[in-house]
N, C-alpha and C positions, 0 to 999 in steps of 0.2 A: 504493501500499500505506499510504503515510502517513496519507491519509484513512480506511483502515479502521482501522487500531489508534488512531485517535484515536476513530471511533465506537466501537469495542468497549470502550475506556477510559471514555468518558462515560456509555455503557450499563451497565455494572457498576459505576461507581461511584454511579450513580442508584439501582439494584437495593441496594448496601449502604447508601443511604440511608433506605430503605424500614426498616430497622431501628428508626427514631426514630419511627415510627407508633406503636408499643409505648407511647408516652409519654402517650397518650388514655388510658389506664388510670389515669393519675396523676390523671386530673380526674374521669373518671366511672367509674361501676362498673353505673350502671344501664341493664339491657335490653343491656348487653356481650356476654353470650351470644348473642343474638339477633341481633345484630348481626353476629358473628361468623359463626354458623349461615347468614345469608345471603352472606357472604363468601367463605363456603368453597363453596357453591353455584357462586357465578359463578367460582372460582378453578378448579375441577373441570371447569368447559364450557370455561375458556381453555385448559388443559391438555391436555385432548381434541381441541379443534379443531386447536391446536398441532401435536399429534401424528399426526391422521388426514388433516389438508386440507394440511398444510404440509411438515412435517419426513421423512414415507412416501413423499407424492408426489415429493419434491425429491428424495429418495435413491433411489427407483426410477430417477431417467436416471443416476444414476453407473454406472460401468463394470465392475459385478461384480454378481452373483447372490447374495450373502450380506445381503441387506438385511433379510428378516424374522429371519434366525438371530441377526441382530446386534442387532434390535430386542428379541428374545427375551432375548438376553444382558443388556442393560440393564435391562430388568424383574427378571431375577432377581439382577442384581448389586445393586439398590437394595433388595431384599428382603433377601438374604445383610448388607448392612449393617444395616437396620433390626432383622433378628432378633439380630445381634452387639450390637448397643446394648441391644435390651431385655433380653437374657440378663442383661447386665452390670449393668443397673437393678433386678432381681430379686435377681442376688447382693449389691449394695449394701443391700440393703432387709433383709437375714437378719442383718445384720452390728450392727443397731440403729439407731434412730430419728436419732439427731445425726449419725453417719456416712452413714445414708442418705440425709438432708436433703444434705448438702454434694456427696456421691457422684451425687446425683440432677443436681443442678446444673452439674459439672464434665462429666459424660458428656454432658448436653445442651449443653453448648458444642463438645465434641471432637464430636458427629454435627453439630452445626449448622455446624461449620467445614467438614468434609467434603462437607455437602451443598452448602452455597455455593462451594467449589472447584469443586465437577463443575460447578454453574450458571454460573460463569464461563468454564470450558473450553466448555460446550455454547452460549453467547452467542458466542464469538469464534467457535467453529468454522460458526457459524450465518452470522454477518457476511464470513466468509472465502468463503462459497459466493454469498450475494447480500446485498446492502442490505436488501431487503425481508423476507427470511428473517430477518435478524437483528433488525430490528424487530421483527416478529410472535413470534419468540421472546423477546426482551425482555419484552415484555409481557404475555406467558404466565407469565414469570417471577415478574413484578412481583405479577401478579392471585394467584400462588400464596404469595409472600413475606408478605404483609400480614396474612391468619389467622396463618400459622407464627409470624411474629416476635412477634404480641401474645401468643400461647400459649407462646413460650419466653419472655417477658419474666417473664409469671406460674410456671413455673417456678423461675426465678431466684430471684425473689423469695422463694418459697415454700420454697426451699432454703438460704434463710440471706445472701444479697445482699441490701444496700440497695438502694433503688430506683436512684439514681446508679451505682452499681457494674454494676447488671444492665443498665441503658441503655448503658452504656461498653462492657462485654463482649460484648455481641450487637451491637454496631457493630464492633468488633474481629475477631468471626469472621467478621462481612458482608463484611470487608474481604478476606476468603481466596477470595472471587471475582474479584476483580482477580489475585490471584496465579495462578490458574488460568485466567483470560485470556488472562494474558502468556505461559503456559506453552504453551496450544492456539494461540496466535499463531506462536510460536518456533519450535514442534514441527511446526507445518506446512510449514515452509522446509527442515525436515531430514528430515521424513518424506512422500514424496509422497502416500499413501493415508490418513494421518492423519484429514482429514475426512472422506473417505467412510466410514471406521469409525465416527467418533464422530455423524456426524448421525442414522443408524438407532439407535444406542446411546441417543441423547437421546431419541428418539422413545418408546422402549421404557422409559426411566426415567419420561416425562411418562405414559406411561398407567399404569404401575405405583402413582403418586403420586395420581393423580386417582382409581383403581379400588380401590386397598388403602386408601388413607388418607382420601380426602375424601369420597366416595361413602359408605363406612358411617357417616361423621358425620352425613351430610343423614338416613340412616336413624332414625339415633339419634335426632334431634330435630324428628320429623316431628310438627307440630300438628295444625290443624283445615285443614277442607279450603281454605280462603283461602291460611293460611301455605304449604301444600303448593303451591299454586297460584305463590304467589312465588316458591317455591323453585325449581319448575320452569322458572319465566318467567327467573330469574337463571342458571340451567345453561345454558339455550338461547341467553341473551344474551351469555354467556362463548364459547361457540361462534361465533355469528354476528358478534361482533366480530372475532373474529380470522378469520373468512372475509373479513370485509368487507375490513380490513386487509390482509390477501392480496391482494384484487382492487385495491384502491386503490393499493397500492405497486409491484404487480406489473409 
């Protein structure tokens, strides 16, 4: 178990360090939106691949028949969390521009912290099932975090944070993944069925993020035929990578 805990902590710390990828925006602004669009395509493929090719098949082996109900619960939970922060974002907007700018930044930090906390729990739960599943889940989370962290950095700077503070606060919220991982690890010793509940829940959350957040972004930024083919290729590359990693480490 000590080795498993070490792998969990190493994985969530690497995921947390991904927050510093947003530093690239300090050095380049040219074609950043275009690059982000391609990263989103890859991330969507990675999340869908992890959900349908690894998490759900693994969950179907568990000794209960609530897999799809729990996956639906994960999907709806992320929808409600996103809806809550979207409502408060709008509520802050009607109070005036200055307050709105600061409110957006802090709401983004809270939302990102909650999201990263859950990511940490998902990574820990995956490693507790098996090391291969943990590796696949970590890679899927990393693929999703790269474009998200760049976007979060932009929101913080827009809302009045200096670039240095934006990087620091982005990293601090990313560290909530460590807290989530530790909670999941120790809760698994106290609650025998905790992992059985969290894995299908995680699959539902991955499906929601890919289908509700990432795929619509791809639709918004469709270009010419060549660019569209590139987007499709990266989407399938994300799926194939996750599938391949699952086969290699199985």
